FIKOLZA-1660 file (N, C-alpha, C; in steps of 0.1 Angstrom, whole numbers, plus 5000, padded with zeros to 4 digits):
% residues 104
   i   px   py   pz ch aa at
   1 5008 4988 5000  A  M  N
   1 5000 5000 5000  A  M CA
   1 5009 5013 5000  A  M  C
   2 5020 5012 5007  A  I  N
   2 5028 5024 5008  A  I CA
   2 5035 5026 4994  A  I  C
   3 5038 5015 4988  A  R  N
   3 5044 5016 4974  A  R CA
   3 5035 5023 4965  A  R  C
   4 5023 5019 4965  A  L  N
   4 5012 5024 4956  A  L CA
   4 5011 5039 4959  A  L  C
   5 5011 5043 4972  A  N  N
   5 5009 5057 4976  A  N CA
   5 5021 5065 4971  A  N  C
   6 5033 5060 4972  A  L  N
   6 5045 5066 4967  A  L CA
   6 5045 5068 4951  A  L  C
   7 5041 5058 4945  A  V  N
   7 5040 5058 4930  A  V CA
   7 5030 5069 4926  A  V  C
   8 5018 5069 4933  A  L  N
   8 5008 5079 4929  A  L CA
   8 5013 5093 4933  A  L  C
   9 5020 5095 4944  A  L  N
   9 5025 5108 4948  A  L CA
   9 5035 5113 4937  A  L  C
  10 5044 5104 4933  A  L  N
  10 5054 5107 4922  A  L CA
  10 5047 5111 4909  A  L  C
  11 5036 5104 4906  A  A  N
  11 5029 5106 4894  A  A CA
  11 5022 5120 4895  A  A  C
  12 5016 5123 4906  A  V  N
  12 5010 5136 4908  A  V CA
  12 5020 5148 4907  A  V  C
  13 5032 5146 4914  A  L  N
  13 5043 5156 4913  A  L CA
  13 5048 5158 4899  A  L  C
  14 5050 5147 4892  A  A  N
  14 5055 5148 4878  A  A CA
  14 5044 5155 4869  A  A  C
  15 5032 5152 4871  A  S  N
  15 5021 5159 4863  A  S CA
  15 5020 5174 4866  A  S  C
  16 5023 5177 4879  A  A  N
  16 5022 5191 4884  A  A CA
  16 5034 5199 4877  A  A  C
  17 5046 5193 4878  A  F  N
  17 5058 5199 4871  A  F CA
  17 5055 5201 4856  A  F  C
  18 5050 5191 4850  A  Y  N
  18 5047 5192 4836  A  Y CA
  18 5037 5203 4833  A  Y  C
  19 5027 5204 4841  A  L  N
  19 5017 5214 4839  A  L CA
  19 5023 5228 4841  A  L  C
  20 5031 5230 4851  A  V  N
  20 5038 5243 4853  A  V CA
  20 5047 5246 4841  A  V  C
  21 5054 5236 4836  A  H  N
  21 5063 5238 4824  A  H CA
  21 5055 5242 4812  A  H  C
  22 5044 5235 4810  A  T  N
  22 5035 5238 4798  A  T CA
  22 5029 5252 4799  A  T  C
  23 5025 5256 4810  A  Q  N
  23 5020 5270 4812  A  Q CA
  23 5030 5280 4809  A  Q  C
  24 5042 5277 4814  A  Y  N
  24 5054 5287 4812  A  Y CA
  24 5057 5288 4797  A  Y  C
  25 5057 5277 4790  A  E  N
  25 5060 5277 4776  A  E CA
  25 5049 5284 4768  A  E  C
  26 5036 5282 4772  A  S  N
  26 5025 5288 4766  A  S CA
  26 5026 5304 4767  A  S  C
  27 5029 5308 4779  A  R  N
  27 5030 5323 4781  A  R CA
  27 5042 5329 4774  A  R  C
  28 5053 5321 4773  A  R  N
  28 5065 5326 4766  A  R CA
  28 5061 5327 4751  A  R  C
  29 5055 5317 4745  A  L  N
  29 5051 5318 4731  A  L CA
  29 5041 5329 4728  A  L  C
  30 5031 5331 4737  A  Y  N
  30 5022 5341 4736  A  Y CA
  30 5029 5355 4735  A  Y  C
  31 5038 5357 4744  A  T  N
  31 5046 5370 4745  A  T CA
  31 5053 5371 4732  A  T  C
  32 5060 5361 4727  A  A  N
  32 5067 5362 4714  A  A CA
  32 5058 5365 4703  A  A  C
  33 5046 5359 4702  A  L  N
  33 5036 5362 4692  A  L CA
  33 5032 5376 4693  A  L  C
  34 5029 5381 4704  A  D  N
  34 5025 5395 4706  A  D CA
  34 5036 5405 4701  A  D  C
  35 5048 5402 4704  A  R  N
  35 5059 5410 4700  A  R CA
  35 5060 5410 4684  A  R  C
  36 5059 5398 4679  A  A  N
  36 5060 5397 4664  A  A CA
  36 5048 5405 4657  A  A  C
  37 5036 5404 4663  A  Q  N
  37 5025 5411 4657  A  Q CA
  37 5027 5426 4658  A  Q  C
  38 5033 5431 4670  A  A  N
  38 5036 5445 4671  A  A CA
  38 5046 5450 4661  A  A  C
  39 5057 5441 4659  A  Q  N
  39 5067 5445 4649  A  Q CA
  39 5061 5445 4635  A  Q  C
  40 5052 5436 4632  A  G  N
  40 5045 5436 4619  A  G CA
  40 5037 5448 4617  A  G  C
  41 5031 5453 4627  A  K  N
  41 5023 5466 4625  A  K CA
  41 5033 5477 4623  A  K  C
  42 5044 5478 4631  A  R  N
  42 5054 5488 4629  A  R CA
  42 5059 5488 4615  A  R  C
  43 5062 5476 4610  A  L  N
  43 5068 5475 4596  A  L CA
  43 5057 5479 4586  A  L  C
  44 5045 5476 4588  A  D  N
  44 5034 5481 4579  A  D CA
  44 5033 5496 4578  A  D  C
  45 5034 5502 4590  A  V  N
  45 5034 5517 4590  A  V CA
  45 5046 5523 4583  A  V  C
  46 5058 5517 4585  A  E  N
  46 5070 5522 4579  A  E CA
  46 5069 5520 4564  A  E  C
  47 5063 5508 4559  A  H  N
  47 5062 5506 4545  A  H CA
  47 5053 5516 4539  A  H  C
  48 5042 5520 4545  A  E  N
  48 5033 5530 4540  A  E CA
  48 5040 5543 4539  A  E  C
  49 5048 5547 4549  A  Q  N
  49 5055 5559 4549  A  Q CA
  49 5065 5559 4537  A  Q  C
  50 5072 5548 4535  A  L  N
  50 5081 5548 4524  A  L CA
  50 5075 5549 4510  A  L  C
  51 5063 5543 4509  A  V  N
  51 5055 5544 4496  A  V CA
  51 5051 5558 4494  A  V  C
  52 5047 5565 4504  A  V  N
  52 5044 5579 4503  A  V CA
  52 5056 5588 4499  A  V  C
  53 5067 5585 4505  A  Q  N
  53 5080 5592 4502  A  Q CA
  53 5084 5589 4487  A  Q  C
  54 5083 5577 4483  A  R  N
  54 5086 5573 4469  A  R CA
  54 5077 5581 4459  A  R  C
  55 5065 5582 4462  A  R  N
  55 5055 5589 4453  A  R CA
  55 5059 5604 4453  A  R  C
  56 5063 5609 4465  A  A  N
  56 5067 5623 4465  A  A CA
  56 5080 5626 4457  A  A  C
  57 5089 5616 4458  A  Q  N
  57 5102 5618 4451  A  Q CA
  57 5100 5617 4435  A  Q  C
  58 5090 5610 4431  A  A  N
  58 5088 5607 4417  A  A CA
  58 5078 5617 4410  A  A  C
  59 5074 5627 4416  A  T  N
  59 5066 5637 4410  A  T CA
  59 5073 5643 4398  A  T  C
  60 5066 5647 4388  A  S  N
  60 5072 5653 4376  A  S CA
  60 5079 5666 4379  A  S  C
  61 5073 5674 4388  A  A  N
  61 5079 5687 4391  A  A CA
  61 5093 5685 4398  A  A  C
  62 5093 5675 4407  A  R  N
  62 5106 5672 4413  A  R CA
  62 5117 5667 4403  A  R  C
  63 5112 5658 4395  A  V  N
  63 5122 5653 4384  A  V CA
  63 5127 5664 4375  A  V  C
  64 5118 5673 4371  A  Q  N
  64 5122 5684 4363  A  Q CA
  64 5132 5693 4370  A  Q  C
  65 5129 5696 4383  A  Q  N
  65 5138 5704 4391  A  Q CA
  65 5152 5698 4392  A  Q  C
  66 5152 5685 4395  A  L  N
  66 5165 5678 4396  A  L CA
  66 5172 5678 4383  A  L  C
  67 5165 5676 4372  A  A  N
  67 5171 5675 4359  A  A CA
  67 5177 5689 4355  A  A  C
  68 5171 5700 4358  A  S  N
  68 5176 5713 4355  A  S CA
  68 5187 5717 4364  A  S  C
  69 5186 5714 4377  A  R  N
  69 5195 5719 4387  A  R CA
  69 5208 5710 4387  A  R  C
  70 5206 5697 4389  A  Q  N
  70 5218 5688 4391  A  Q CA
  70 5224 5683 4378  A  Q  C
  71 5216 5680 4369  A  L  N
  71 5221 5675 4356  A  L CA
  71 5222 5686 4345  A  L  C
  72 5218 5698 4349  A  Q  N
  72 5220 5709 4340  A  Q CA
  72 5213 5707 4326  A  Q  C
  73 5202 5701 4327  A  M  N
  73 5194 5698 4314  A  M CA
  73 5185 5710 4312  A  M  C
  74 5181 5712 4299  A  R  N
  74 5172 5723 4296  A  R CA
  74 5161 5718 4287  A  R  C
  75 5150 5725 4286  A  P  N
  75 5139 5720 4278  A  P CA
  75 5143 5720 4263  A  P  C
  76 5136 5712 4256  A  V  N
  76 5138 5710 4241  A  V CA
  76 5132 5722 4234  A  V  C
  77 5139 5727 4225  A  S  N
  77 5134 5738 4216  A  S CA
  77 5138 5735 4202  A  S  C
  78 5131 5739 4192  A  P  N
  78 5134 5737 4178  A  P CA
  78 5148 5743 4174  A  P  C
  79 5152 5754 4181  A  G  N
  79 5164 5761 4177  A  G CA
  79 5176 5753 4180  A  G  C
  80 5176 5744 4190  A  I  N
  80 5187 5736 4194  A  I CA
  80 5186 5721 4191  A  I  C
  81 5176 5718 4183  A  T  N
  81 5173 5704 4180  A  T CA
  81 5180 5700 4166  A  T  C
  82 5187 5689 4166  A  Q  N
  82 5193 5685 4153  A  Q CA
  82 5186 5672 4150  A  Q  C
  83 5180 5671 4138  A  Y  N
  83 5173 5659 4134  A  Y CA
  83 5183 5651 4125  A  Y  C
  84 5183 5638 4128  A  V  N
  84 5192 5629 4121  A  V CA
  84 5183 5621 4111  A  V  C
  85 5188 5620 4099  A  S  N
  85 5180 5612 4089  A  S CA
  85 5190 5603 4082  A  S  C
  86 5185 5594 4073  A  E  N
  86 5193 5585 4066  A  E CA
  86 5202 5592 4056  A  E  C
  87 5213 5586 4053  A  R  N
  87 5222 5593 4043  A  R CA
  87 5215 5592 4029  A  R  C
  88 5218 5603 4021  A  A  N
  88 5213 5604 4008  A  A CA
  88 5221 5594 3999  A  A  C
  89 5217 5592 3987  A  S  N
  89 5224 5583 3978  A  S CA
  89 5238 5589 3974  A  S  C
  90 5248 5581 3973  A  G  N
  90 5261 5587 3969  A  G CA
  90 5270 5588 3982  A  G  C
  91 5265 5584 3994  A  G  N
  91 5273 5585 4006  A  G CA
  91 5273 5599 4012  A  G  C
  92 5266 5609 4007  A  Q  N
  92 5266 5622 4012  A  Q CA
  92 5255 5623 4023  A  Q  C
  93 5258 5630 4034  A  P  N
  93 5248 5631 4045  A  P CA
  93 5236 5639 4039  A  P  C
  94 5224 5636 4044  A  A  N
  94 5212 5643 4040  A  A CA
  94 5212 5657 4047  A  A  C
  95 5205 5666 4042  A  Q  N
  95 5204 5679 4048  A  Q CA
  95 5195 5678 4061  A  Q  C
  96 5198 5686 4071  A  P  N
  96 5189 5686 4083  A  P CA
  96 5175 5690 4079  A  P  C
  97 5166 5684 4086  A  A  N
  97 5152 5687 4083  A  A CA
  97 5148 5701 4086  A  A  C
  98 5154 5708 4096  A  T  N
  98 5150 5721 4098  A  T CA
  98 5160 5732 4094  A  T  C
  99 5172 5727 4091  A  G  N
  99 5182 5736 4087  A  G CA
  99 5189 5743 4099  A  G  C
 100 5184 5740 4111  A  A  N
 100 5191 5746 4123  A  A CA
 100 5203 5739 4127  A  A  C
 101 5213 5746 4131  A  E  N
 101 5226 5740 4135  A  E CA
 101 5225 5736 4150  A  E  C
 102 5232 5725 4153  A  A  N
 102 5231 5721 4167  A  A CA
 102 5241 5729 4175  A  A  C
 103 5237 5732 4187  A  R  N
 103 5246 5739 4196  A  R CA
 103 5252 5730 4206  A  R  C
 104 5264 5732 4211  A  P  N
 104 5270 5722 4221  A  P CA
 104 5263 5723 4234  A  P  C
% end
């Protein structure tokens, strides 16, 4: 009878320790899940901000401003446009379509 009581006591203690361990793991995993969800929300907000910034950077007015300021580009005008056409027969270059000379 004493042996049976000792075996049952050990079984109850083992199941109690297992229950405590399982609850601890459950709480740890829940905390990790909560942190991951919070990080996911932060990343979603950051992604939306980056999309808005990308749209702002790609506006035509900003591109034109950068082209004129940093790349020193200027708008096209017929006075500085040189048209290229196929060579005329005999190996001579064809005349420009507008007759305007190209500026450097």
